[in-house]
C-alpha positions as CSV (number, residue, x, y, z in Angstrom):
1,M,0.0,-0.1,-0.2
2,S,1.4,3.4,-0.9
3,P,2.2,6.0,1.6
4,S,-0.5,8.0,0.1
5,S,-3.2,5.3,0.3
6,R,-2.3,4.9,3.9
7,L,-2.7,8.5,4.7
8,L,-6.1,9.0,3.1
9,L,-7.2,5.3,4.6
10,T,-6.2,6.9,7.9
11,L,-7.8,10.3,7.5
12,L,-11.0,8.6,6.6
13,F,-11.2,6.0,9.4
14,C,-10.5,9.1,11.7
15,A,-13.7,11.1,10.0
16,T,-15.6,8.4,10.5
17,A,-14.7,7.5,14.2
18,S,-15.2,11.2,15.0
19,A,-18.7,11.6,13.1
20,A,-20.0,8.5,14.9
21,S,-19.3,10.1,18.6
22,A,-19.4,13.8,17.4
23,Q,-22.4,15.9,18.7
24,T,-23.7,19.1,16.6
25,P,-22.9,22.2,18.8
26,D,-25.9,24.7,19.2
27,K,-22.9,27.5,19.0
28,E,-19.5,27.9,18.0
29,T,-17.2,26.4,20.4
30,A,-14.1,27.9,21.8
31,V,-10.5,26.7,20.1
32,N,-8.0,25.5,22.5
33,C,-5.5,24.0,20.0
34,K,-2.2,22.2,21.6
35,G,1.2,21.7,20.3
36,P,3.9,23.2,18.6
37,F,1.2,24.8,15.9
38,K,-1.1,26.4,18.3
39,A,-1.0,30.1,17.0
40,L,-1.5,29.1,13.3
41,L,-4.3,26.7,14.1
42,E,-6.1,29.2,16.5
43,A,-5.5,32.1,14.0
44,S,-7.1,30.0,11.2
45,H,-10.3,29.3,13.3
46,A,-10.2,33.1,14.5
47,E,-9.6,34.8,11.1
48,K,-11.4,32.0,9.0
49,R,-8.1,31.8,7.1
50,G,-7.1,28.6,5.4
51,V,-3.9,26.9,6.8
52,T,-1.9,24.5,5.1
53,L,-0.7,21.1,7.1
54,F,2.2,18.9,6.1
55,F,2.5,15.3,7.1
56,N,4.3,12.3,5.9
57,G,4.9,13.9,2.4
58,Q,1.3,14.9,1.9
59,S,-0.6,18.3,2.3
60,L,-4.0,19.2,3.4
61,S,-5.8,22.6,3.2
62,G,-8.4,24.1,5.1
63,I,-10.0,26.3,7.9
64,V,-9.8,24.9,11.5
65,T,-13.1,24.5,12.8
66,A,-12.2,23.0,16.4
67,C,-9.4,21.7,18.1
68,H,-10.3,18.9,20.9
69,D,-8.2,18.0,24.0
70,D,-7.4,14.4,22.7
71,G,-5.7,15.9,19.8
72,R,-7.9,16.0,17.0
73,I,-8.3,19.1,14.8
74,E,-11.2,19.6,12.9
75,M,-11.2,21.2,9.5
76,R,-13.2,22.1,6.6
77,S,-12.5,22.9,2.9
78,Q,-14.0,23.3,-0.5
79,Q,-13.7,19.9,-1.1
80,F,-14.6,18.2,2.2
81,S,-17.1,19.5,4.5
82,K,-15.2,17.9,7.6
83,V,-11.9,16.6,7.7
84,V,-10.5,15.3,11.2
85,V,-6.4,15.4,11.5
86,L,-4.7,14.0,14.7
87,A,-2.2,16.6,16.0
88,D,0.6,14.5,16.4
89,R,0.8,13.5,12.7
90,I,1.5,16.9,11.6
91,D,5.0,17.7,10.7
92,A,4.7,21.3,9.4
93,A,2.1,24.2,8.7
94,A,1.5,27.3,6.8
95,M,-0.6,30.1,6.7
């Protein structure tokens, strides 16, 4: 299995697991991102600006919609309505 296929399967699994256990909030929740990319992730959420995350040779662009205490970062983009990324998998971030 190629690294890009493995990455896609990991992202889809995380999105499916998150969607199964997620509850829809009535109002916008505060973002409390952790880790070395905290400033960029919180700025993306506050300013509604896109951020590009790099991991395992791949990149993913979108707007941060939520950060969770367990290290999940929820994003949305033009292509996907919801993407869940694990914070410990991120190699770099750019805005």
